[in-house]
C-alpha positions as a printed NumPy array, in Angstrom:
array([[ 15.018, -14.964, -16.672],
       [ 16.821, -11.914, -18.041],
       [ 20.424, -12.439, -19.206],
       [ 22.927,  -9.604, -19.107],
       [ 26.49 ,  -9.194, -20.421],
       [ 29.369, -10.859, -18.532],
       [ 32.172,  -9.174, -16.604],
       [ 34.977, -10.212, -14.204],
       [ 32.923, -10.807, -11.041],
       [ 29.443, -11.951, -11.881],
       [ 26.267, -12.291,  -9.874],
       [ 22.829, -13.808, -10.199],
       [ 20.022, -11.895,  -8.48 ],
       [ 16.995, -13.577,  -6.955],
       [ 13.967, -11.35 ,  -6.542],
       [ 11.605, -12.46 ,  -3.791],
       [  8.002, -11.334,  -4.226],
       [  5.409, -11.576,  -1.505],
       [  1.831, -11.284,  -2.775],
       [  1.018,  -8.198,  -0.671],
       [  4.148,  -6.341,  -1.858],
       [  3.71 ,  -6.696,  -5.616],
       [  3.118,  -2.954,  -6.15 ],
       [  6.422,  -1.812,  -4.63 ],
       [  8.64 ,  -4.681,  -5.752],
       [ 10.002,  -3.178,  -8.982],
       [ 11.141,  -0.031,  -7.165],
       [ 12.645,  -2.035,  -4.283],
       [ 14.365,  -4.494,  -6.627],
       [ 15.879,  -1.674,  -8.688],
       [ 17.438,  -0.391,  -5.483],
       [ 18.724,  -3.905,  -4.799],
       [ 20.369,  -3.931,  -8.245],
       [ 22.088,  -0.634,  -7.44 ],
       [ 23.342,  -2.031,  -4.134],
       [ 24.949,  -4.991,  -5.933],
       [ 26.474,  -2.726,  -8.607],
       [ 27.924,  -0.542,  -5.844],
       [ 30.243,  -3.468,  -5.056],
       [ 31.573,  -3.389,  -8.622],
       [ 29.894,  -6.708,  -9.435],
       [ 28.023,  -7.075, -12.722],
       [ 24.645,  -8.751, -12.768],
       [ 24.586, -11.497, -15.405],
       [ 21.115, -12.879, -14.708],
       [ 17.99 , -12.224, -12.683],
       [ 15.223, -14.565, -11.606],
       [ 12.224, -14.146,  -9.328],
       [  9.885, -16.179,  -7.172],
       [  6.56 , -15.434,  -5.52 ],
       [  6.831, -16.807,  -2.002],
       [  3.826, -17.594,   0.14 ],
       [  5.406, -20.202,   2.42 ],
       [  9.116, -19.965,   3.262],
       [ 11.227, -23.101,   2.901],
       [ 12.835, -23.652,   6.311],
       [ 16.082, -25.064,   4.898],
       [ 16.593, -22.924,   1.762],
       [ 14.08 , -20.039,   1.995],
       [ 13.301, -20.365,  -1.729],
       [ 11.487, -23.403,  -3.135],
       [ 13.364, -26.46 ,  -4.387],
       [ 12.392, -25.776,  -7.998],
       [ 13.784, -22.221,  -7.835],
       [ 16.869, -23.534,  -6.05 ],
       [ 17.574, -26.004,  -8.87 ],
       [ 16.944, -23.304, -11.507],
       [ 19.333, -20.877,  -9.781],
       [ 21.954, -23.606,  -9.481],
       [ 21.787, -24.244, -13.239],
       [ 21.987, -20.509, -14.07 ],
       [ 25.081, -20.125, -11.884],
       [ 26.728, -23.111, -13.529],
       [ 25.829, -22.018, -17.069],
       [ 27.002, -18.405, -16.644],
       [ 29.885, -19.186, -14.263],
       [ 28.581, -16.661, -11.725],
       [ 30.579, -15.892,  -8.582],
       [ 27.72 , -14.869,  -6.259],
       [ 24.005, -15.211,  -5.704],
       [ 22.308, -12.205,  -4.092],
       [ 18.816, -12.699,  -2.651],
       [ 16.627,  -9.649,  -2.002],
       [ 15.334, -10.793,   1.395],
       [ 16.526, -11.484,   4.936],
       [ 17.525, -15.113,   5.447],
       [ 18.658, -17.126,   8.441],
       [ 22.252, -18.299,   8.76 ],
       [ 21.116, -21.875,   8.205],
       [ 19.38 , -20.909,   4.936],
       [ 22.381, -18.94 ,   3.643],
       [ 24.758, -21.76 ,   4.493],
       [ 22.547, -24.413,   2.905],
       [ 22.08 , -22.336,  -0.258],
       [ 25.801, -21.636,  -0.594],
       [ 26.638, -25.306,  -0.142],
       [ 23.973, -26.49 ,  -2.577],
       [ 24.597, -23.885,  -5.319],
       [ 28.372, -23.902,  -4.92 ],
       [ 28.973, -20.123,  -4.668],
       [ 28.498, -17.621,  -1.813],
       [ 24.835, -16.686,  -1.342],
       [ 24.226, -13.267,   0.209],
       [ 20.982, -11.734,   1.518],
       [ 20.094,  -8.034,   1.716],
       [ 21.481,  -7.314,   5.247],
       [ 24.816,  -8.949,   4.433],
       [ 24.974,  -7.131,   1.088],
       [ 24.638,  -3.793,   2.886],
       [ 27.315,  -4.878,   5.372],
       [ 29.645,  -5.639,   2.435],
       [ 29.072,  -2.126,   1.063],
       [ 29.631,  -0.515,   4.458],
       [ 32.855,  -2.473,   4.856],
       [ 34.056,  -1.178,   1.467],
       [ 32.958,   2.432,   2.089],
       [ 34.113,   2.981,   5.693],
       [ 37.004,   5.466,   5.68 ],
       [ 37.431,   6.702,   9.275],
       [ 38.727,   4.495,  12.073],
       [ 35.358,   4.816,  13.819],
       [ 33.451,   3.756,  10.706],
       [ 35.708,   0.72 ,  10.258],
       [ 35.29 ,  -0.269,  13.904],
       [ 31.508,   0.082,  13.667],
       [ 31.375,  -2.118,  10.577],
       [ 33.603,  -4.776,  12.148],
       [ 31.489,  -4.771,  15.314],
       [ 28.314,  -5.232,  13.283],
       [ 29.876,  -8.044,  11.255],
       [ 30.911,  -9.869,  14.416],
       [ 27.507,  -9.457,  16.053],
       [ 25.808, -10.779,  12.919],
       [ 28.308, -13.657,  12.783],
       [ 27.933, -14.782,  16.402],
       [ 24.498, -16.438,  15.992],
       [ 25.993, -18.532,  13.183],
       [ 28.774, -19.7  ,  15.498],
       [ 26.192, -20.656,  18.118],
       [ 24.11 , -22.445,  15.481],
       [ 27.157, -24.365,  14.263],
       [ 27.903, -25.36 ,  17.831],
       [ 24.427, -26.837,  18.187],
       [ 25.033, -28.942,  15.073],
       [ 28.424, -30.036,  16.367],
       [ 26.834, -31.097,  19.619],
       [ 24.816, -33.599,  17.607],
       [ 27.677, -34.696,  15.348],
       [ 30.845, -34.789,  17.489],
       [ 29.623, -35.377,  21.029],
       [ 31.673, -38.105,  22.7  ],
       [ 31.008, -40.564,  25.477],
       [ 31.184, -39.33 ,  29.078],
       [ 29.845, -35.957,  27.885],
       [ 33.263, -34.72 ,  26.748],
       [ 33.485, -32.212,  23.912],
       [ 34.826, -33.297,  20.547],
       [ 37.543, -31.364,  18.639],
       [ 34.947, -29.56 ,  16.509],
       [ 33.197, -28.252,  19.583],
       [ 36.464, -27.036,  21.108],
       [ 37.301, -25.14 ,  17.921],
       [ 33.834, -23.6  ,  17.859],
       [ 34.014, -22.629,  21.516],
       [ 37.4  , -20.974,  20.98 ],
       [ 36.035, -19.129,  17.959],
       [ 33.029, -17.928,  19.935],
       [ 35.224, -16.787,  22.832],
       [ 37.477, -14.884,  20.446],
       [ 34.481, -13.137,  18.863],
       [ 33.047, -12.291,  22.298],
       [ 36.399, -10.854,  23.363],
       [ 36.786,  -8.854,  20.159],
       [ 33.231,  -7.479,  20.467],
       [ 33.97 ,  -6.238,  24.003],
       [ 37.244,  -4.664,  22.848],
       [ 35.547,  -2.872,  19.944],
       [ 32.701,  -1.64 ,  22.149],
       [ 35.211,  -0.221,  24.656],
       [ 37.132,   1.558,  21.878],
       [ 33.932,   2.964,  20.362],
       [ 32.783,   4.228,  23.776],
       [ 36.007,   6.237,  24.021],
       [ 35.466,   7.666,  20.528],
       [ 31.87 ,   8.497,  21.45 ],
       [ 33.072,  10.278,  24.595],
       [ 35.449,  12.454,  22.56 ],
       [ 32.681,  13.204,  20.049],
       [ 30.319,  14.236,  22.847],
       [ 32.965,  16.651,  24.11 ],
       [ 33.263,  18.163,  20.629],
       [ 29.474,  18.408,  20.408],
       [ 29.378,  20.242,  23.748],
       [ 31.961,  22.726,  22.492],
       [ 29.96 ,  23.316,  19.307],
       [ 26.769,  23.882,  21.301],
       [ 28.609,  26.203,  23.666],
       [ 29.741,  28.325,  20.708],
       [ 26.041,  29.023,  19.988],
       [ 26.682,  28.903,  16.265],
       [ 23.516,  27.474,  14.65 ],
       [ 23.879,  23.82 ,  13.604],
       [ 22.173,  22.637,  10.409],
       [ 22.005,  18.876,   9.741],
       [ 21.894,  17.618,   6.155],
       [ 19.86 ,  14.401,   6.017],
       [ 18.327,  12.372,   3.232],
       [ 18.058,   9.086,   1.392],
       [ 21.345,   7.65 ,   0.194],
       [ 22.596,   9.14 ,  -3.098],
       [ 20.362,  12.212,  -2.854],
       [ 23.349,  14.56 ,  -3.203],
       [ 23.979,  15.493,   0.445],
       [ 27.783,  15.511,   0.223],
       [ 27.71 ,  17.563,  -2.976],
       [ 25.456,  20.085,  -1.238],
       [ 27.795,  20.262,   1.769],
       [ 30.722,  20.911,  -0.563],
       [ 29.089,  23.774,  -2.465],
       [ 27.72 ,  25.403,   0.704],
       [ 30.985,  25.288,   2.63 ],
       [ 33.75 ,  24.953,   0.06 ],
       [ 34.632,  21.595,   1.613],
       [ 36.1  ,  18.681,  -0.31 ],
       [ 34.216,  15.648,   0.959],
       [ 34.1  ,  12.441,  -1.055],
       [ 31.359,  12.416,  -3.697],
       [ 30.354,   9.591,  -6.026],
       [ 27.141,   8.641,  -7.789],
       [ 26.811,   5.473,  -5.708],
       [ 24.71 ,   4.319,  -2.773],
       [ 26.458,   4.981,   0.572],
       [ 29.322,   6.905,  -1.038],
       [ 30.115,   8.302,   2.419],
       [ 29.48 ,   6.783,   5.852],
       [ 31.245,   9.223,   8.142],
       [ 29.745,  12.35 ,   9.674],
       [ 31.221,  15.486,   8.083],
       [ 31.144,  18.83 ,   9.934],
       [ 31.957,  22.185,   8.337],
       [ 31.544,  25.819,   9.461],
       [ 30.783,  28.62 ,   7.009],
       [ 29.048,  32.   ,   6.586],
       [ 25.754,  31.83 ,   4.697],
       [ 25.458,  35.619,   4.8  ],
       [ 27.675,  38.428,   6.048],
       [ 28.521,  37.789,   9.689],
       [ 26.056,  34.889,  10.014],
       [ 27.939,  31.659,  10.671],
       [ 26.424,  28.184,  10.446],
       [ 27.803,  24.711,  11.225],
       [ 26.677,  22.121,   8.665],
       [ 26.745,  18.398,   9.453],
       [ 26.325,  15.709,   6.79 ],
       [ 25.446,  12.198,   8.02 ],
       [ 25.118,   8.723,   6.515],
       [ 22.331,   8.335,   3.969],
       [ 19.172,   6.464,   4.914],
       [ 17.71 ,   3.465,   3.102],
       [ 14.652,   1.27 ,   3.524],
       [ 15.034,  -1.992,   5.45 ],
       [ 18.408,  -1.003,   6.88 ],
       [ 19.457,  -3.931,   9.105],
       [ 18.761,  -3.155,  12.799],
       [ 22.364,  -4.007,  13.687],
       [ 23.577,  -1.271,  11.336],
       [ 21.101,   1.283,  12.678],
       [ 22.461,   0.546,  16.151],
       [ 26.078,   0.694,  14.997],
       [ 25.73 ,   4.132,  13.41 ],
       [ 23.244,   5.511,  15.943],
       [ 25.92 ,   7.513,  17.753],
       [ 26.935,   9.32 ,  14.551],
       [ 23.296,   9.94 ,  13.639],
       [ 22.825,  11.568,  17.05 ],
       [ 24.619,  14.608,  15.594],
       [ 21.225,  15.402,  14.056],
       [ 19.676,  15.845,  17.522],
       [ 21.933,  18.855,  18.219],
       [ 20.81 ,  20.678,  15.095],
       [ 18.616,  23.771,  14.993],
       [ 17.385,  22.867,  11.524],
       [ 17.323,  19.697,   9.385],
       [ 17.732,  20.01 ,   5.635],
       [ 15.927,  16.98 ,   4.214],
       [ 17.568,  16.551,   0.799],
       [ 15.49 ,  14.772,  -1.856],
       [ 16.54 ,  13.474,  -5.272],
       [ 13.838,  15.118,  -7.376],
       [ 14.767,  12.989, -10.41 ],
       [ 13.822,   9.79 ,  -8.558],
       [ 10.345,   8.7  ,  -9.641],
       [  9.731,   7.232,  -6.187],
       [ 10.978,  10.184,  -4.121],
       [  7.691,  10.263,  -2.167],
       [  8.301,   6.825,  -0.628],
       [ 11.889,   7.763,   0.16 ],
       [ 10.774,  10.951,   1.9  ],
       [  8.624,   8.709,   4.137],
       [ 11.588,   6.409,   4.914],
       [ 13.776,   9.358,   5.945],
       [ 11.046,  10.98 ,   8.041],
       [ 10.366,   7.674,   9.807],
       [ 14.074,   7.247,  10.592],
       [ 14.319,  10.823,  11.892],
       [ 11.288,  10.145,  14.083],
       [ 12.957,   7.017,  15.491],
       [ 15.966,   9.158,  16.393],
       [ 13.703,  11.507,  18.377],
       [ 14.051,  14.614,  16.193],
       [ 10.325,  15.372,  15.712],
       [ 10.605,  18.842,  17.302],
       [ 13.495,  20.058,  15.143],
       [ 12.359,  22.29 ,  12.214],
       [ 12.606,  20.725,   8.738],
       [ 13.264,  22.206,   5.326],
       [ 12.66 ,  20.026,   2.268],
       [ 15.355,  20.611,  -0.346],
       [ 14.654,  19.12 ,  -3.773],
       [ 18.037,  18.505,  -5.383],
       [ 18.963,  17.53 ,  -8.99 ],
       [ 16.257,  19.777, -10.44 ],
       [ 18.43 ,  20.154, -13.559],
       [ 17.483,  16.584, -14.486],
       [ 13.755,  17.387, -14.753],
       [ 11.8  ,  18.656, -17.719],
       [  9.808,  21.9  , -17.142],
       [  6.476,  20.113, -16.604],
       [  7.873,  17.76 , -13.951],
       [  9.68 ,  20.636, -12.231],
       [  6.502,  22.732, -12.086],
       [  4.499,  19.785, -10.755],
       [  6.896,  19.293,  -7.822],
       [  7.073,  23.02 ,  -7.099],
       [  3.271,  23.245,  -6.938],
       [  3.021,  20.14 ,  -4.753],
       [  5.703,  21.276,  -2.264],
       [  5.287,  25.033,  -2.016],
       [  7.331,  25.381,   1.204],
       [ 10.344,  23.536,  -0.202],
       [ 13.495,  24.889,  -1.866],
       [ 14.55 ,  23.651,  -5.32 ],
       [ 18.214,  23.41 ,  -6.277],
       [ 20.878,  21.699,  -8.328],
       [ 23.895,  21.329,  -6.058],
       [ 25.988,  20.001,  -8.933],
       [ 25.288,  23.072, -11.083],
       [ 25.196,  25.419,  -8.079],
       [ 21.689,  26.573,  -8.956],
       [ 19.22 ,  27.829,  -6.337],
       [ 21.847,  28.022,  -3.595],
       [ 21.237,  31.681,  -2.77 ],
       [ 17.521,  30.947,  -2.269],
       [ 18.482,  28.053,  -0.001],
       [ 20.87 ,  30.168,   2.085],
       [ 18.239,  32.893,   2.414],
       [ 15.634,  30.383,   3.579],
       [ 18.05 ,  28.834,   6.093],
       [ 18.852,  32.309,   7.441],
       [ 15.139,  33.157,   7.811],
       [ 14.355,  29.943,   9.698],
       [ 17.363,  30.22 ,  12.   ],
       [ 16.659,  33.874,  12.812],
       [ 13.217,  32.856,  14.059],
       [ 14.913,  30.391,  16.385],
       [ 17.243,  33.065,  17.809],
       [ 16.379,  35.576,  20.517],
       [ 18.318,  38.508,  21.972],
       [ 17.514,  39.57 ,  25.549],
       [ 18.957,  41.45 ,  28.496],
       [ 19.446,  39.465,  31.707],
       [ 20.167,  40.567,  35.259],
       [ 21.735,  37.846,  37.444],
       [ 21.931,  38.74 ,  41.189],
       [ 25.224,  37.833,  42.841],
       [ 23.447,  35.327,  45.116],
       [ 22.431,  33.425,  41.93 ],
       [ 25.949,  33.573,  40.536],
       [ 25.887,  29.86 ,  39.682],
       [ 23.451,  30.744,  36.878],
       [ 26.18 ,  32.678,  35.045],
       [ 27.987,  29.5  ,  34.005],
       [ 24.76 ,  28.097,  32.554],
       [ 24.17 ,  31.315,  30.598],
       [ 27.63 ,  31.103,  29.048],
       [ 27.037,  27.43 ,  28.202],
       [ 23.669,  27.946,  26.511],
       [ 23.865,  31.417,  24.958],
       [ 26.242,  33.799,  23.243],
       [ 27.074,  36.682,  25.612],
       [ 27.314,  39.843,  23.479],
       [ 28.276,  42.057,  26.409],
       [ 28.212,  41.994,  30.211],
       [ 28.494,  44.566,  32.974],
       [ 29.083,  44.004,  36.693],
       [ 26.877,  46.211,  38.882],
       [ 26.292,  46.782,  42.605],
       [ 23.841,  43.894,  43.145],
       [ 24.593,  41.587,  40.243],
       [ 25.606,  41.234,  36.606],
       [ 23.752,  42.53 ,  33.546],
       [ 24.225,  40.598,  30.32 ],
       [ 22.978,  41.011,  26.775],
       [ 22.758,  37.561,  25.217],
       [ 21.721,  35.839,  22.011],
       [ 20.794,  32.2  ,  21.723],
       [ 18.342,  29.516,  20.706],
       [ 14.854,  30.434,  21.901],
       [ 14.421,  27.286,  24.   ],
       [ 17.821,  27.766,  25.653],
       [ 17.396,  31.454,  26.47 ],
       [ 13.892,  30.888,  27.86 ],
       [ 15.469,  28.817,  30.637],
       [ 16.55 ,  32.16 ,  32.161],
       [ 13.206,  33.964,  31.749],
       [ 13.111,  34.667,  35.498],
       [ 16.096,  36.987,  34.943],
       [ 14.808,  38.833,  31.846],
       [ 15.065,  42.642,  31.907],
       [ 12.253,  44.284,  29.934],
       [ 13.368,  47.915,  30.163]])
């Protein structure tokens, strides 16, 4: 057990170690510490247990349960956070036995999201996720009440009626939130269509949480998005338009940071905002170069991007926070990732190299061609205007000639109308 200095709200952390995961536990548990500290709660003690067989009622063994109970009592802790995913029954039993709220990893992340959500959509998404995670507990409680308060003649007892009303309210609220979020999603899709129609290249900024994405967005666009050295400092998608070189406009989008073992319910909740990435022409994968375990975090981000279906979108690795490295470490990373760009967004170092690289990649994605659309195929004109930027057009005797610029894949849809003269 490691004891740490007290503060107002105090927590005891329980590290759960599975034999096969010993090698990655210290890194994962350090992240868990940071998640707890993000809530403004100070860790007053830590304890760990190697678990081979899970205790059905409490998850952790009875000996560890009694030890944790004594630590909480001795240090007057307010919470117990357990670095694992527990069932509702286990969390309830632990909380009752220890005498303070016991929180597992998924619920800890939900608490952070609830604190960090700023936009109305973000708040609705968090509430929806909380309710969906809460509903199984209501159902479980109802099963217990069936055994405890069932009356003769098969009539429901007062506890069951209260539980049924609670479940109905949650069901109703879930439907209301889903309807509201569908409307928000519809408006966002309209905005996305307008952005695509403008044919201004879209660059998505993605990366592990706390890699410096919002800081990078700010220095590239002159925006003023919220920045803090905390996990999940921002949850909402930020969109800004700027020129990265004379006359060359780019739309940058900054999305929620990724993290390992993100609860499936949260991935689903924020999936619609993450879909902004799928409209991008280029993904900037921002990496915290000062993180000793950046390699594992690169894998987590790439796996999440793959799950979103963005495999075909070009990537550019951007190693941020290079100012924190000594020369040897910096040279090692530069030699290992020769195609990457190396910056310090905070100190505004390496930004011109980054802009130049973005410009080069996007130019390869753009094509300028002349099209001739016969009048009998006039319906094609609307599609051209939707998918490409029309530089000039001229009506002629048998049709319309246009000179257009657009994303290679989009313009190639009209290859039957290309003019090669």
